[in-house]
Every structure is written in structure tokens, then in C-alpha cells.
DRENLO-55528 format. One line per field, with one value per residue: x, y, z of N, C-alpha, C in turn; residue number from 1; residue in one letter; chain. Coordinates in Angstrom, 2 decimals. Layout:
N
n.X <- [X, ...]
n.Y <- [Y, ...]
n.Z <- [Z, ...]
ca.X <- [X, ...]
ca.Y <- [Y, ...]
ca.Z <- [Z, ...]
c.X <- [X, ...]
c.Y <- [Y, ...]
c.Z <- [Z, ...]
i <- [NUM, ...]
aa <- [A, ...]
ch <- [A, ...]
This chain:
241
n.X <- [0.84, 0.25, 2.35, 1.06, 0.66, -1.52, -2.61, -3.96, -5.60, -6.88, -8.42, -11.13, -12.51, -11.85, -12.74, -15.27, -18.69, -20.59, -18.72, -17.15, -19.02, -19.49, -16.94, -15.43, -12.84, -11.31, -10.91, -8.71, -8.38, -10.69, -10.22, -7.89, -8.88, -10.47, -8.58, -6.80, -8.41, -8.34, -5.88, -3.64, -0.62, -0.68, -0.02, -0.57, -0.65, -0.65, -1.55, -0.59, 1.48, 5.06, 6.93, 4.69, 4.28, 5.52, 8.27, 11.51, 12.27, 9.81, 8.44, 10.17, 9.58, 7.04, 4.75, 2.38, 0.80, -1.95, -4.12, -5.85, -7.05, -8.38, -9.26, -6.90, -4.73, -2.64, -1.00, 0.68, 4.03, 6.35, 8.75, 8.12, 6.18, 7.76, 9.32, 7.42, 6.65, 9.04, 9.26, 6.99, 7.62, 9.71, 8.35, 6.50, 3.09, 0.18, -2.75, -4.97, -7.79, -11.17, -11.53, -8.86, -8.19, -7.28, -4.96, -1.51, 0.45, -0.97, -1.43, 1.23, 1.96, 0.14, 0.22, -1.75, -4.63, -6.68, -9.27, -12.90, -16.52, -18.85, -21.27, -22.90, -25.22, -26.04, -26.95, -27.91, -25.42, -24.39, -22.05, -20.68, -19.26, -17.01, -14.94, -14.85, -13.04, -10.85, -8.43, -8.96, -11.69, -12.40, -14.64, -16.75, -20.05, -21.93, -22.57, -22.34, -24.26, -24.31, -25.79, -25.84, -24.09, -21.48, -21.72, -19.60, -18.71, -18.18, -16.34, -13.56, -10.40, -7.99, -5.31, -6.16, -7.16, -5.02, -6.39, -9.83, -11.82, -14.18, -17.26, -19.18, -22.61, -24.89, -27.69, -28.66, -28.08, -25.52, -22.38, -19.27, -15.80, -14.83, -13.09, -9.88, -7.03, -3.50, -0.10, 3.01, 6.29, 7.69, 5.58, 2.18, -1.00, -4.14, -6.90, -9.72, -12.99, -15.37, -16.37, -16.42, -16.31, -18.50, -20.34, -21.03, -19.33, -16.93, -17.46, -18.86, -19.24, -18.66, -17.14, -14.94, -13.92, -13.12, -11.06, -9.24, -8.67, -7.49, -5.16, -3.80, -3.44, -1.85, 0.56, 4.18, 5.85, 8.28, 10.63, 13.40, 14.55, 13.30, 15.20, 16.51, 18.15, 19.77, 21.89, 25.24, 26.58, 29.50, 30.70, 29.87, 27.35, 27.56, 30.09, 31.48, 31.84]
n.Y <- [-1.20, 2.42, 5.09, 7.72, 11.18, 13.27, 16.49, 19.21, 22.29, 22.54, 24.37, 25.27, 23.11, 23.29, 25.76, 26.34, 25.64, 23.96, 22.64, 21.27, 19.52, 17.81, 16.86, 15.96, 15.26, 16.49, 17.12, 15.89, 13.57, 12.16, 11.67, 10.18, 7.92, 6.90, 6.24, 4.59, 2.41, 1.16, 0.10, 1.72, 3.37, 5.92, 9.26, 12.35, 15.94, 19.39, 22.89, 24.41, 22.96, 22.64, 23.85, 23.35, 20.67, 19.44, 18.63, 18.22, 15.58, 14.29, 14.66, 13.28, 10.71, 10.44, 9.19, 9.97, 13.07, 14.35, 17.08, 19.49, 22.57, 25.83, 28.65, 29.78, 29.91, 31.72, 31.60, 29.50, 28.68, 29.91, 28.54, 25.95, 25.39, 25.43, 23.22, 21.16, 21.33, 20.62, 17.96, 16.85, 17.18, 15.40, 13.05, 12.49, 11.94, 14.09, 15.17, 17.44, 18.76, 19.90, 23.13, 23.55, 24.43, 27.01, 26.91, 27.40, 25.37, 24.05, 26.17, 26.79, 24.57, 24.51, 27.04, 28.94, 30.88, 29.42, 30.24, 30.39, 30.04, 30.16, 28.89, 28.59, 26.70, 24.21, 22.47, 19.75, 17.69, 16.08, 13.87, 13.12, 10.42, 10.67, 9.46, 6.44, 4.31, 5.06, 4.61, 6.05, 6.08, 3.47, 0.92, 2.64, 3.79, 5.11, 7.65, 9.71, 10.63, 13.43, 14.50, 17.04, 19.90, 22.32, 24.59, 24.63, 26.41, 26.82, 29.58, 27.49, 28.35, 26.79, 24.92, 23.04, 19.80, 16.86, 14.48, 14.48, 13.32, 13.34, 15.19, 17.62, 18.24, 20.63, 21.29, 23.86, 24.34, 24.79, 23.57, 21.73, 21.06, 18.50, 16.43, 16.21, 15.26, 15.57, 15.74, 16.62, 17.09, 14.19, 13.65, 12.85, 14.38, 14.77, 16.63, 16.94, 17.86, 17.41, 17.82, 19.43, 21.59, 21.56, 19.76, 16.26, 14.96, 13.52, 11.28, 9.68, 6.63, 6.26, 8.50, 8.10, 5.81, 6.79, 8.52, 6.67, 5.28, 7.38, 7.89, 5.48, 5.62, 7.93, 7.37, 7.19, 6.39, 4.04, 5.75, 7.76, 10.60, 13.92, 16.39, 19.08, 21.15, 22.89, 21.08, 21.09, 19.62, 18.17, 16.14, 14.70, 12.31, 11.15, 11.07, 14.21, 16.07]
n.Z <- [0.00, 0.12, 1.25, 2.91, 3.50, 5.17, 4.97, 6.76, 7.40, 9.90, 11.47, 11.31, 12.49, 15.12, 15.90, 14.93, 15.37, 13.72, 11.98, 13.78, 14.80, 12.63, 11.95, 14.43, 15.29, 13.44, 9.92, 8.80, 10.31, 9.68, 6.97, 7.26, 8.58, 6.54, 4.51, 5.88, 6.34, 3.91, 3.95, 3.66, 4.74, 6.99, 7.91, 9.67, 9.30, 10.25, 9.84, 12.03, 13.08, 13.68, 10.94, 9.48, 9.74, 7.64, 7.10, 5.52, 5.97, 6.50, 4.05, 2.35, 3.05, 2.17, -0.10, -1.32, -1.03, 0.54, 0.48, 2.37, 2.38, 3.26, 4.30, 5.07, 3.36, 2.81, 5.01, 4.78, 4.58, 2.19, 1.70, 2.42, 0.53, -1.80, -1.25, -1.35, -4.03, -5.36, -4.54, -5.72, -8.44, -8.53, -8.22, -6.15, -5.34, -5.48, -3.99, -4.00, -2.31, -2.61, -1.44, -1.72, -4.17, -4.30, -2.90, -2.00, -2.82, -4.92, -6.70, -7.33, -8.78, -10.86, -12.05, -12.38, -11.25, -10.03, -9.49, -9.16, -9.38, -6.66, -4.27, -1.22, -0.15, 0.53, -1.48, -3.71, -5.21, -8.15, -9.12, -12.05, -13.76, -16.30, -17.54, -17.51, -17.56, -16.16, -13.52, -11.14, -10.75, -10.37, -9.53, -9.09, -9.68, -12.55, -11.72, -8.76, -6.05, -4.00, -1.17, 0.18, -0.62, -1.21, -3.82, -6.62, -9.48, -13.04, -14.62, -14.02, -13.16, -14.23, -15.81, -18.78, -17.96, -18.03, -18.03, -17.73, -15.31, -13.76, -13.83, -12.20, -11.52, -10.27, -8.12, -8.50, -11.12, -12.17, -13.56, -13.13, -13.47, -11.80, -11.16, -11.80, -13.56, -13.58, -14.76, -13.49, -14.05, -12.77, -11.17, -10.21, -10.15, -8.65, -8.63, -6.62, -6.26, -4.45, -1.03, 2.18, 5.02, 6.75, 5.81, 5.59, 3.65, 3.44, 4.85, 3.23, 1.51, -1.31, -1.96, -0.32, -1.50, -4.00, -3.15, -2.11, -4.50, -5.91, -4.46, -4.86, -7.64, -7.87, -6.66, -6.61, -9.65, -10.90, -11.77, -12.97, -10.99, -11.68, -13.48, -11.73, -12.22, -14.92, -17.03, -18.03, -20.76, -21.81, -23.33, -26.37, -27.43, -29.89, -32.47, -33.38, -36.35]
ca.X <- [0.00, 0.93, 2.66, 0.28, 0.57, -2.73, -2.41, -5.21, -5.47, -7.38, -8.86, -12.59, -13.02, -11.59, -13.32, -16.61, -19.59, -21.02, -17.60, -16.73, -20.04, -19.34, -15.59, -14.98, -11.40, -10.66, -11.06, -7.56, -8.59, -11.71, -9.53, -6.96, -9.67, -10.90, -7.47, -6.27, -9.31, -7.91, -4.56, -2.54, 0.10, -1.10, 0.33, -1.26, 0.08, -1.56, -0.97, 0.07, 2.65, 6.32, 7.10, 3.39, 4.35, 6.02, 9.72, 12.15, 12.24, 8.45, 8.13, 10.97, 8.92, 5.65, 4.53, 1.28, 0.38, -3.35, -4.12, -7.14, -6.92, -9.62, -9.22, -5.61, -3.70, -1.50, -0.16, 1.62, 5.32, 6.79, 9.79, 7.45, 5.56, 8.83, 9.71, 6.38, 6.72, 10.20, 8.97, 6.05, 8.37, 10.53, 7.52, 5.48, 1.73, -0.44, -4.20, -5.62, -9.22, -12.16, -11.07, -7.43, -8.00, -6.53, -3.81, -0.22, 1.08, -1.70, -1.14, 2.61, 2.05, -0.74, 0.57, -2.96, -5.22, -7.60, -10.53, -14.12, -17.75, -19.28, -22.49, -22.98, -26.62, -26.35, -27.73, -27.47, -24.40, -24.25, -20.72, -20.77, -18.02, -16.93, -13.85, -15.09, -11.92, -9.71, -8.30, -9.49, -13.12, -12.61, -15.64, -17.73, -21.12, -21.83, -22.62, -22.41, -25.07, -23.94, -27.05, -25.62, -22.75, -21.21, -21.61, -18.50, -19.12, -17.24, -15.15, -12.52, -9.18, -6.89, -5.00, -6.97, -6.60, -4.55, -7.59, -10.97, -12.42, -15.56, -17.89, -20.28, -23.80, -25.49, -29.14, -28.93, -27.89, -24.13, -21.54, -17.90, -14.81, -14.60, -12.04, -8.91, -5.71, -2.38, 1.27, 4.01, 7.53, 7.38, 4.49, 0.79, -1.86, -5.58, -7.75, -11.07, -13.81, -16.29, -15.88, -16.77, -16.05, -19.73, -21.15, -20.31, -18.96, -15.83, -17.97, -19.62, -18.39, -18.18, -16.07, -13.78, -13.36, -12.40, -9.82, -8.33, -8.22, -6.61, -3.86, -3.12, -3.03, -0.86, 1.82, 5.29, 6.28, 9.71, 11.29, 14.48, 14.11, 13.38, 16.34, 16.13, 19.07, 20.26, 23.17, 26.17, 27.14, 30.70, 31.04, 28.71, 27.12, 28.02, 31.25, 31.20, 32.78]
ca.Y <- [0.00, 3.68, 5.95, 8.93, 12.25, 14.08, 17.82, 19.93, 23.53, 22.22, 25.57, 25.27, 22.06, 23.70, 27.07, 26.50, 24.61, 22.95, 21.84, 20.37, 18.48, 16.86, 16.29, 16.32, 15.06, 17.15, 16.49, 15.02, 12.26, 11.48, 11.19, 9.14, 6.72, 6.37, 5.64, 3.48, 1.26, 0.49, -0.47, 2.66, 3.88, 7.31, 10.21, 13.62, 17.17, 20.53, 24.21, 24.95, 22.16, 23.23, 23.67, 22.82, 19.21, 18.95, 18.75, 17.46, 14.15, 13.80, 14.60, 12.23, 9.43, 10.52, 8.83, 10.81, 14.11, 14.77, 18.46, 20.16, 23.94, 26.58, 30.10, 30.23, 29.56, 32.64, 31.30, 28.41, 29.28, 29.71, 27.53, 24.65, 25.23, 25.05, 21.86, 20.29, 21.34, 19.83, 16.54, 16.42, 17.05, 14.19, 11.84, 12.37, 12.24, 15.22, 15.11, 18.59, 18.54, 20.95, 24.52, 23.61, 25.00, 28.26, 26.70, 27.75, 24.29, 23.81, 27.29, 26.68, 23.48, 24.78, 28.29, 29.72, 31.38, 28.46, 30.87, 29.74, 30.57, 29.28, 29.22, 27.67, 26.56, 22.83, 21.86, 18.43, 17.58, 14.78, 13.73, 12.23, 9.82, 10.85, 8.62, 5.28, 3.37, 5.59, 3.94, 6.84, 5.78, 2.03, 0.53, 3.71, 3.79, 6.18, 8.94, 9.67, 11.73, 14.00, 15.16, 18.45, 20.31, 23.70, 24.64, 25.23, 26.54, 27.32, 28.94, 27.10, 28.83, 25.83, 24.40, 21.90, 18.57, 15.79, 13.64, 14.90, 12.06, 13.57, 16.51, 17.74, 19.05, 21.07, 21.49, 25.19, 24.37, 24.93, 22.38, 22.00, 19.99, 18.18, 15.43, 16.60, 14.62, 16.27, 15.30, 17.67, 16.34, 12.77, 13.54, 12.83, 15.25, 14.61, 17.57, 16.40, 18.92, 17.15, 17.99, 20.69, 21.48, 21.37, 18.70, 15.00, 14.37, 12.57, 10.06, 8.97, 5.52, 6.43, 9.50, 7.44, 4.89, 7.60, 8.98, 5.51, 5.06, 8.49, 7.67, 4.39, 6.11, 9.01, 6.96, 7.36, 5.33, 3.74, 6.55, 8.60, 11.93, 15.00, 17.27, 20.36, 22.17, 22.70, 20.36, 21.36, 18.38, 18.47, 15.04, 14.29, 10.86, 10.74, 11.87, 15.45, 16.33]
ca.Z <- [0.00, -0.14, 2.39, 2.67, 4.50, 5.01, 5.55, 7.00, 8.19, 11.24, 12.18, 11.42, 13.38, 16.50, 16.21, 14.39, 15.89, 12.75, 11.49, 14.86, 14.91, 11.52, 12.01, 15.78, 15.42, 12.32, 8.62, 8.54, 10.92, 8.88, 5.77, 7.69, 8.82, 5.24, 3.78, 6.68, 6.15, 2.69, 4.18, 3.46, 5.90, 6.99, 8.95, 9.48, 9.60, 10.25, 9.63, 13.21, 13.44, 13.22, 9.50, 9.03, 9.77, 6.35, 7.04, 4.44, 6.31, 6.32, 2.62, 1.76, 3.35, 1.70, -1.51, -1.79, -0.10, 0.41, 1.01, 2.58, 2.84, 3.06, 4.46, 5.59, 2.37, 2.86, 6.16, 4.44, 4.27, 0.81, 1.60, 2.48, -0.79, -2.71, -0.89, -1.88, -5.50, -5.78, -4.32, -6.76, -9.69, -8.42, -8.28, -5.10, -5.75, -4.78, -4.12, -3.35, -2.17, -2.40, -1.52, -2.00, -5.50, -4.17, -2.02, -2.59, -3.59, -6.16, -7.60, -7.80, -9.74, -11.99, -12.70, -12.58, -10.00, -9.43, -9.10, -9.62, -8.80, -5.58, -3.52, -0.10, 0.27, 0.86, -2.56, -4.18, -6.25, -8.79, -9.70, -13.20, -14.25, -17.74, -18.03, -16.64, -17.55, -15.39, -12.22, -10.02, -10.55, -10.31, -8.55, -8.92, -10.67, -13.53, -11.01, -7.30, -5.53, -2.70, -0.80, 0.53, -1.08, -1.61, -5.27, -7.35, -10.87, -14.04, -15.12, -13.10, -13.80, -14.17, -17.14, -19.20, -17.36, -18.89, -18.12, -16.94, -14.87, -13.32, -13.93, -11.24, -11.76, -9.01, -8.15, -9.00, -12.56, -12.59, -13.73, -12.70, -13.70, -10.38, -10.98, -12.83, -13.45, -14.20, -14.49, -13.40, -13.87, -12.57, -10.20, -10.63, -9.34, -8.86, -7.90, -6.42, -5.71, -3.35, 0.33, 2.83, 6.46, 7.54, 5.21, 5.86, 2.36, 3.58, 5.47, 2.21, 1.03, -2.68, -1.93, 0.28, -2.50, -4.99, -2.54, -2.11, -5.89, -6.29, -3.80, -5.57, -8.97, -7.78, -6.04, -7.54, -10.56, -10.79, -12.81, -12.42, -10.56, -12.67, -13.31, -11.13, -12.70, -16.27, -17.00, -19.13, -21.27, -22.58, -24.22, -27.17, -27.53, -31.23, -32.91, -34.07, -37.46]
c.X <- [0.88, 1.18, 2.07, 0.46, -0.66, -2.51, -3.75, -4.91, -5.83, -7.66, -10.38, -13.08, -12.76, -12.38, -14.80, -17.50, -19.99, -19.89, -17.14, -17.73, -19.84, -18.01, -14.96, -13.48, -10.62, -10.84, -9.90, -7.74, -9.68, -11.08, -8.56, -7.71, -10.07, -9.77, -6.82, -7.11, -8.97, -6.48, -3.39, -1.89, -0.08, -0.51, -0.41, -0.36, -0.90, -0.79, -0.13, 1.21, 3.93, 6.58, 5.85, 3.38, 4.96, 7.51, 10.25, 12.04, 10.85, 8.12, 8.95, 10.34, 7.50, 5.58, 3.40, 0.90, -1.05, -3.50, -5.54, -6.88, -8.19, -9.39, -7.85, -4.46, -2.44, -0.56, 0.83, 2.92, 5.78, 7.88, 9.21, 6.77, 6.60, 9.28, 8.71, 6.48, 7.89, 9.93, 7.98, 6.77, 9.25, 9.70, 6.48, 4.11, 1.15, -1.94, -4.81, -7.14, -9.98, -11.53, -9.56, -7.14, -7.26, -5.34, -2.52, 0.43, 0.38, -1.42, 0.26, 2.75, 1.21, -0.32, -0.61, -3.57, -6.09, -8.94, -11.72, -15.32, -18.19, -20.56, -22.64, -24.42, -26.99, -27.18, -27.13, -26.40, -24.45, -22.91, -20.79, -19.39, -18.00, -15.77, -13.87, -13.95, -10.75, -9.64, -8.90, -10.96, -13.40, -13.63, -16.73, -18.78, -21.00, -21.98, -22.71, -23.23, -24.57, -25.11, -26.91, -24.20, -22.70, -21.01, -20.30, -18.91, -18.02, -17.42, -14.15, -11.18, -8.01, -6.53, -5.95, -6.36, -6.04, -5.69, -8.64, -11.76, -13.87, -15.97, -19.06, -21.38, -24.41, -26.96, -29.53, -28.64, -26.46, -23.47, -20.11, -17.02, -14.26, -13.55, -11.01, -7.55, -4.66, -1.10, 2.17, 5.35, 7.19, 6.17, 3.11, -0.05, -3.31, -6.30, -9.15, -11.91, -14.65, -15.63, -16.28, -16.59, -17.31, -20.70, -20.36, -19.87, -17.89, -16.20, -18.67, -18.75, -17.85, -17.04, -14.80, -13.11, -12.58, -11.08, -8.79, -7.78, -7.21, -5.22, -3.09, -2.61, -1.86, 0.47, 2.94, 5.53, 7.78, 10.45, 12.41, 13.93, 14.20, 14.63, 15.86, 17.06, 19.47, 21.66, 24.00, 26.83, 28.33, 31.03, 29.82, 28.58, 27.62, 29.21, 30.82, 32.27, 33.48]
c.Y <- [1.26, 4.43, 7.34, 9.91, 13.10, 15.40, 18.55, 21.21, 23.29, 23.48, 25.53, 24.29, 22.37, 24.93, 27.19, 25.34, 23.57, 22.07, 20.84, 19.24, 17.40, 16.13, 16.61, 16.16, 15.73, 16.39, 15.54, 13.64, 11.47, 10.89, 10.06, 7.83, 6.07, 5.64, 4.49, 2.23, 0.49, -0.04, 0.45, 3.04, 5.39, 8.05, 11.50, 14.77, 18.33, 21.85, 24.68, 24.08, 22.90, 22.85, 23.07, 21.30, 18.60, 19.23, 17.98, 15.96, 13.56, 13.65, 13.52, 10.85, 9.36, 10.17, 9.67, 11.78, 14.51, 16.10, 18.99, 21.54, 24.70, 28.09, 30.65, 29.87, 30.41, 32.36, 30.17, 29.04, 28.93, 28.65, 26.13, 24.36, 24.80, 23.62, 20.85, 20.20, 20.49, 18.33, 16.02, 16.24, 15.80, 12.92, 11.68, 12.72, 13.36, 15.18, 16.28, 18.44, 19.85, 22.35, 24.65, 24.12, 26.33, 28.12, 27.04, 26.59, 24.03, 24.92, 27.19, 25.62, 23.73, 26.03, 29.18, 30.08, 30.36, 29.04, 30.18, 30.49, 29.62, 29.80, 28.16, 27.61, 25.13, 22.13, 20.52, 18.58, 16.18, 14.77, 12.67, 11.73, 9.92, 10.08, 7.32, 4.27, 3.84, 4.93, 4.72, 6.53, 4.29, 1.70, 1.55, 3.61, 5.00, 7.57, 8.68, 10.87, 12.15, 14.86, 16.64, 18.83, 21.81, 23.70, 25.29, 25.25, 27.07, 28.82, 28.70, 27.42, 27.90, 25.45, 23.26, 20.62, 17.63, 14.78, 14.23, 13.64, 12.23, 15.02, 16.54, 18.65, 19.39, 21.41, 22.86, 25.37, 24.45, 23.56, 22.76, 20.79, 19.56, 17.11, 15.55, 15.96, 15.43, 15.50, 16.53, 17.01, 14.86, 12.57, 13.56, 13.63, 14.93, 15.62, 17.00, 17.39, 18.56, 17.24, 19.34, 20.49, 21.24, 20.36, 17.38, 14.26, 13.29, 11.35, 9.18, 7.88, 5.72, 7.43, 8.89, 6.48, 5.67, 8.10, 7.86, 5.26, 6.14, 8.31, 6.56, 4.85, 7.07, 8.58, 6.98, 6.13, 5.14, 4.43, 7.37, 9.95, 12.94, 15.84, 18.61, 21.50, 21.85, 22.10, 20.69, 20.05, 18.69, 17.39, 14.61, 12.78, 10.32, 11.61, 13.12, 15.67, 17.65]
c.Z <- [0.00, 1.17, 2.13, 3.83, 4.18, 5.74, 5.63, 7.76, 9.66, 12.06, 12.39, 12.48, 14.85, 16.90, 15.85, 14.81, 14.87, 12.24, 12.55, 15.04, 13.84, 11.59, 13.36, 16.00, 14.29, 11.02, 8.34, 9.14, 10.20, 7.61, 6.12, 7.95, 7.50, 4.54, 4.55, 6.51, 4.88, 2.79, 3.97, 4.78, 5.92, 8.18, 8.66, 9.87, 9.50, 10.13, 10.81, 13.73, 13.02, 11.76, 8.86, 8.99, 8.52, 6.22, 5.83, 4.70, 6.10, 4.84, 1.91, 1.97, 2.81, 0.22, -2.12, -0.67, -0.43, 1.13, 1.17, 3.20, 2.54, 3.11, 4.83, 4.65, 2.53, 4.02, 5.90, 3.95, 2.87, 0.69, 1.67, 1.14, -1.82, -2.50, -1.47, -3.40, -5.99, -5.64, -5.36, -8.08, -9.69, -8.37, -7.20, -5.66, -4.90, -5.07, -3.36, -3.42, -2.01, -2.52, -1.57, -3.40, -5.46, -3.20, -2.76, -3.36, -4.92, -7.17, -8.17, -8.88, -10.99, -12.76, -13.00, -11.23, -9.29, -9.03, -9.77, -9.05, -7.69, -4.92, -2.43, 0.43, 0.63, -0.20, -2.97, -5.26, -6.83, -9.53, -10.80, -13.60, -15.76, -18.36, -17.23, -16.60, -16.69, -14.01, -11.05, -9.75, -10.61, -9.21, -8.31, -10.03, -11.60, -12.92, -9.52, -6.85, -4.15, -2.25, -0.50, 0.16, -1.26, -3.12, -5.68, -8.81, -11.76, -14.25, -13.98, -13.77, -13.50, -15.60, -17.49, -18.63, -18.41, -19.11, -17.20, -16.59, -14.45, -13.58, -12.95, -11.78, -10.41, -9.21, -8.70, -10.47, -13.03, -12.80, -13.39, -13.01, -12.34, -10.13, -12.08, -12.57, -14.21, -13.92, -14.49, -13.09, -13.81, -11.66, -10.83, -9.63, -9.68, -7.99, -7.84, -5.64, -4.47, -1.98, 0.87, 4.32, 7.29, 6.92, 5.30, 4.61, 2.53, 4.42, 4.45, 1.57, -0.39, -2.76, -1.36, -0.72, -3.56, -4.42, -2.46, -3.50, -6.32, -5.70, -4.51, -6.93, -8.89, -7.18, -7.06, -8.41, -10.40, -11.94, -12.18, -11.98, -11.70, -12.42, -12.77, -11.54, -14.14, -16.21, -18.24, -19.54, -22.17, -23.62, -25.02, -27.19, -28.87, -31.63, -33.65, -35.16, -37.24]
i <- [1, 2, 3, 4, 5, 6, 7, 8, 9, 10, 11, 12, 13, 14, 15, 16, 17, 18, 19, 20, 21, 22, 23, 24, 25, 26, 27, 28, 29, 30, 31, 32, 33, 34, 35, 36, 37, 38, 39, 40, 41, 42, 43, 44, 45, 46, 47, 48, 49, 50, 51, 52, 53, 54, 55, 56, 57, 58, 59, 60, 61, 62, 63, 64, 65, 66, 67, 68, 69, 70, 71, 72, 73, 74, 75, 76, 77, 78, 79, 80, 81, 82, 83, 84, 85, 86, 87, 88, 89, 90, 91, 92, 93, 94, 95, 96, 97, 98, 99, 100, 101, 102, 103, 104, 105, 106, 107, 108, 109, 110, 111, 112, 113, 114, 115, 116, 117, 118, 119, 120, 121, 122, 123, 124, 125, 126, 127, 128, 129, 130, 131, 132, 133, 134, 135, 136, 137, 138, 139, 140, 141, 142, 143, 144, 145, 146, 147, 148, 149, 150, 151, 152, 153, 154, 155, 156, 157, 158, 159, 160, 161, 162, 163, 164, 165, 166, 167, 168, 169, 170, 171, 172, 173, 174, 175, 176, 177, 178, 179, 180, 181, 182, 183, 184, 185, 186, 187, 188, 189, 190, 191, 192, 193, 194, 195, 196, 197, 198, 199, 200, 201, 202, 203, 204, 205, 206, 207, 208, 209, 210, 211, 212, 213, 214, 215, 216, 217, 218, 219, 220, 221, 222, 223, 224, 225, 226, 227, 228, 229, 230, 231, 232, 233, 234, 235, 236, 237, 238, 239, 240, 241]
aa <- [X, X, X, X, X, X, X, X, X, X, X, X, X, X, X, X, X, X, X, X, X, X, X, X, X, X, X, X, X, X, X, X, X, X, X, X, X, X, X, X, X, X, X, X, X, X, X, X, X, X, X, X, X, X, X, X, X, X, X, X, X, X, X, X, X, X, X, X, X, X, X, X, X, X, X, X, X, X, X, X, X, X, X, X, X, X, X, X, X, X, X, X, X, X, X, X, X, X, X, X, X, X, X, X, X, X, X, X, X, X, X, X, X, X, X, X, X, X, X, X, X, X, X, X, X, X, X, X, X, X, X, X, X, X, X, X, X, X, X, X, X, X, X, X, X, X, X, X, X, X, X, X, X, X, X, X, X, X, X, X, X, X, X, X, X, X, X, X, X, X, X, X, X, X, X, X, X, X, X, X, X, X, X, X, X, X, X, X, X, X, X, X, X, X, X, X, X, X, X, X, X, X, X, X, X, X, X, X, X, X, X, X, X, X, X, X, X, X, X, X, X, X, X, X, X, X, X, X, X, X, X, X, X, X, X, X, X, X, X, X, X]
ch <- [A, A, A, A, A, A, A, A, A, A, A, A, A, A, A, A, A, A, A, A, A, A, A, A, A, A, A, A, A, A, A, A, A, A, A, A, A, A, A, A, A, A, A, A, A, A, A, A, A, A, A, A, A, A, A, A, A, A, A, A, A, A, A, A, A, A, A, A, A, A, A, A, A, A, A, A, A, A, A, A, A, A, A, A, A, A, A, A, A, A, A, A, A, A, A, A, A, A, A, A, A, A, A, A, A, A, A, A, A, A, A, A, A, A, A, A, A, A, A, A, A, A, A, A, A, A, A, A, A, A, A, A, A, A, A, A, A, A, A, A, A, A, A, A, A, A, A, A, A, A, A, A, A, A, A, A, A, A, A, A, A, A, A, A, A, A, A, A, A, A, A, A, A, A, A, A, A, A, A, A, A, A, A, A, A, A, A, A, A, A, A, A, A, A, A, A, A, A, A, A, A, A, A, A, A, A, A, A, A, A, A, A, A, A, A, A, A, A, A, A, A, A, A, A, A, A, A, A, A, A, A, A, A, A, A, A, A, A, A, A, A]
């Protein structure tokens, strides 16, 4: 199985009544329970840990980093963001969730703002599988209904995904590219929209299955590390005239 680090701001669940009711031990622990149940080796880290819990040593031992950020993106130190980006380019998987669309690591890897439209009314979301052969949706029906969700709508300011796996429709009529696969260097990235601090989305079995699939898909392949510096080559491979 995969060595996973789950990162969470862990602010709402300590300060906000509804979030604490839904995730009394924090979203990171709900995600850890979900992935541990599939046999993955899981550790957690939070914003207020030293170095946000993401030291060089921790990241070196992490095969896939799962990220949940919301309102405190700017508090993440730039040197930690750079550390994450380098590890992704070298092959570490990255799974940013929900409002991590505006997180610093996601922005650094996408090169765009990640902005979108949103509405928080607890409306129904239907997540449609549009690439049923993709490993991220293995074992998932043609759609997943989420009874209460925060609406995210287009336009979503991200690069066109390498593979678009799911599209969400919302009760209010909007649609959203909710499951996006990317490759950056040797690393695989899966952005997954469903989730919220006051709705029990991460307790839903289908969502947990997708997260497990995403972690398995994003784990590092057996490839050489990406070059991080330009290399001056003095000896040609073929004779020069």
C-alpha cells in the first residue's frame, strides 16, 4: 500500500460549531480513517505544526500528499511550498481537495489562479463519471449523488486537465470539472472537488473509494528523478565532425 501524509489547516473544526459536529477530530482524521481502512500507511500534519508538519524528512517518506486547505492559504510558508513542489516534480503524488484550488502548492504546480464561482446553500451535487476506464473511478457507478454540497461553478481557472475524470452538476444548474488529473515532472496530481467542512462528504463511502483510488493512482512510478538544474554536457554521444 501507499505511504500517505494528510495535511489539514485544522482551524474550522476547533473554532466552528457545525464543522466540529461533523468532524470532531478534524477532517484530517476522517480522511486518515478512510485511507487506513484500505490499508494505506497514513500520517497527518496541520498548519500549526512546526514547518506545518512537512519537514524534508516527512516529505521524503511521503509517496502521496493529500491536502485540505480553506481560508488560511496565505499562512503556508513559501519555503514549504517550494519543498512540496520539488517533491512532486521528483515523483510524489499530490491530491488537493475541495477549496485547495486556491492553495499555494496547487497554484505553484498549476501556474494559474484556481478561481471559480461558488455558492454555499447545501444543494445536491451529482458527480458524473466521464472517463469510466480511469483507475481513479474504479468501482464507482456512472454517477455519485452528494445530498448536501457547496456549489462550485465554471469557469474554473486551471489548465486543461490531462484527463478529466468527473464533472459535477449542481441542483442550482451549474456544472464543474470536479475530478482533474495532471502530471508535473514525474508527479501525478488529482484535484477532487467534493468535500466541505460542515457537510459529511468525507464520510460517504463512494467518496472514500475515490480517494483511495486516487492515492493508488498518484503513487510514484519507478522513474528517475526529474532534473532540477540545467546540465552542461561536454562530451557528445556521437562523434562530431
